[in-house]
N, C-alpha and C positions, 0 to 999 in steps of 0.2 A: 504494500500500500504506500502510495506517495502523497505528498502534500497536494492540495487542490486550491482553487481560487473561486470565490463567489463571483457572480456577475458584476458586483461593485468593486472587484479587484482585491477583496480581503482574502488573506491566506488562511486556510484551514489545515492545521497540522494533521498528518496521519497519526492514528492511534490516540487522538485527543481523549476519547471516552475511556479506554482502558487505562491510560496513564493517569488521568484525573481520578478515576475510580480507585486506583491503587493508593494514591495519596489520601483521598477522602476516607478510605477504609481504615487507615492507620490512626488518624487523629483521636477518635473516641477512646481507644485503649490507652493512648498516651495520657489523656486527661483523667481517665479513671485511675490510672496508676499514680499520677501526681496527687490527686485528691486523697487517695488512700495512704500515701507514704510521706508526703512532704508536710511538715507542720503548718498549721493555718497561719501562724505569724509570718512565715516566709511567703505563703501564697497571697496574703493580703497586703504585703509590704510593697509600696510603689518604689520603683527604682530612684525616683526623685519627685519632688512635688509637681503635680500637674500631669504626671505620666501614669499609665495604667499598670496596676499590679497584675500578677498572673490571674488572680480571681476575677478581676475586671475584664481581662481578655476572654476568659471563659464565659462570663455573662454576655459579652458582646457576640461571640460566635454562637452562643445559644440563641440569642435574639435573631441573628441572621439565618440560623437553621430553621427557625420558626416562621419568620416573616419576610425573608428576602429570597433565598435561593429557590425553594420550592415554588414560591409565588411567581417568580420570574420564569422558571422553566415552564410552568403551566401557561403563563401568559404568552410566551413565545410560541409554544405548541398551538395555542388557540389563535395566534395572530393578533394579540392584544398588546397595547403599549402598557408601560408601568412607570410608577413614580420612583424617584430617588428615595433612599433610606438615610435618615440622619440619626446616628446612634444617640446623640444627645437629646433629641426630641422624641424619636420613635422607639428607643430602647426601653425595655421593661424594668431594668434594674434588678430583676429577678427576686424581689421581695426578701422574705426571711429564710430562703432555702440555704442549707449548708452547702459548702463547696462540693462535698460528695453527692448531694442531691442534684446539684446543678450538672455535675459530670454525668450522672446517671440519666438525667433527662436529655442531655445533649446526645449521649450514646443512643438512646431510644429514638430521638428525632432523626439522627443521622442514618440509622437503619432504615427508617421509613423513606428518607430522601434518597438513599442509595437504590431502593426499589423503584422510586420515581426515575432516577437517572438510568436505570436499566431499561426503561421504556423508550429512551431517546436513542434514535438510530443515527447512523452516519449521514443519512439523507437529511435528517433534522438539523444538522450542524450549520447549514447555510440559511436556515430560517432567521428572520429578523423581527425586531420590534423596536419601538422608540422608547428610550430611557429619557425621562423628563429633563435631565441635565446633560447627558452625554450624547444624545441623539441616537441614531440607528446603531444597534448592536446585533451581533449574530449569536446564535445558540453556542457556537464554538467559543466565541469570546467570553460568554457568560460562564461556561464550564471551566475555561482556563482561569478566569478571575476567581471562581469558587476555590479551586485548588490552591492558587497563589494566596488567596485570602487566608485559608486555613494555615498554610505554612508561615505566612507573615505573622499572624497572631501567636502561633506556637513559638516562633523565634522571639517575638516581643515578650511573651510570658517567661521564656527561659532567660532572656536578658535580665528581666526583673529579678528572677530567682538567683542569678549570679552575683548581684550587687554586694551582699554582705560578705561573700567569699572573696570577691575581688578586693574589697576594702581591707580584708584581713590577710591578704597574700604577701604583704611586705614588699621586698625588692622585686618580686615577680609582677607586681601591679603595673608599674610603668613600662616594664620591659615586654610584657605579653598581653596585657588586657586593655590597652588604651582605646582600642576600637569598640570595646563593650562597657567601659567604665563610665557610668552615667554622670558621675561628678566631674570627670575629666573633660566631658563634652559640654561644658557650660558656655 
């Protein structure tokens, strides 16, 4: 299978669906493991003021698992446009749930959404809809964004978890961790 192009000249990578599915299948187990093993004080500690903690990253991807990606897949399949998602306004904040409960709910929703993704075919990848802020997007672009979004917030959460260890690493801090040291990036 080789890459293809839509009539609008957009590239659709070969293996988009199986590659994205592979990434999307891994994330819930990672979050369940973090919720079960990492102390809450580390999970809720922001890397620096104004940045999201690992727990806040989890709340956000749970929101997008509920209100963004499945809604957009269904919209594109139905030929309907969709609105942008603003996490500050549209996010739930996830109420009083524990981090373990959030991770479990995320895993449940992801399983449902992977079943939805399984219904998307290679022919569906060139389907389009209008995003209220970004304009016309393809199904392929949405699926790529979903996988990248998952990885981005996983990296963001792990960067947050690194901070107390970076701070305590003495001479290794400046030598090896400057790219990840939240305090050094002021």
